[in-house]
C-alpha positions, 0 to 999 in steps of 0.5 A: 477681442476674445473673451474666455467665459471660462473666466467669469468664475475665477479658477482657484489654481490659476489665480493662485498661480498668478498671485504666487508669480507676481513677487518673482516678476517684481524681483526681476524687474526691480532689483537691479534697477538704478535709483533714477528708474527706480524713482521714475514717473510717467506722468507727474502724478503717477507712481514710480516703480518703487512706489508701485512696489510699496502699494503692493506691500500695502495692499497686501497687508491692509487690503486683499486678506482683510476683505477676504475675511470680510466675505468669509466672516459676514456669511453668504452677504452683508459684509461691508469693507472699511475704506482702504487708502491706496498708499500708506502714510508719507514716512512708511517704507522710506528707509527700506532698500528696494531688496528689503521691500521685495522680500517683505513683499514676497513674504507677505504674499506667501502668507496671503496665498496660505490664507487663501488656500486655507480658506477652501473657497469653492465656486458656491463661495465666489457669489458671496457678497460684500458692499464696497465703500465706492463700488457698492455690492461686490461678489467674492469671485469679482475680488479674486479676479481683480486682485490678479488684474491689479498685479497685472495692471501694476506690473504693466505700469512698472513696465511702461514707466521704466520703458518711457525713460528710454524714449529718446535713446531708442532713436529710430527704433521708436516707430517699431515700439508702441509701448513708447507712446502708449 
């Protein structure tokens, strides 16, 4: 596996482009799915595609920008993150349609990107540190990279969950579709 050493410090333009693309990708993947696929789970304890979208929305409101502010408001180091629950309360977002959730996520992500851009982060800011409740000392550059990978990870999770619902329907092509056994 090759590794790009230039990614060790995030490029803000690339980070922003990745983050801007996520709402469009989610809309393309989720908007017209039937409820059976929106609520499918790859494994019993796993999240359905709808729950992944709720997780995205919850992170957008409660995680990324609040943590960015910890980095920026605490000076070069010594800020601490408050613990974060991966999902909101069980009754959150139960009445919203998938289209409403996608619209809300897109609005929240747009606001997050605006805040990120207005922060005018430079390479020197990427080494600011804060304390994560379980990971210990982390750098701002690491968090920005993790935000991008978080999006990609959950997009992969949605794709894999939906694909596996077609496991038996693909018949003999299954041997050519490694995603179904991943």
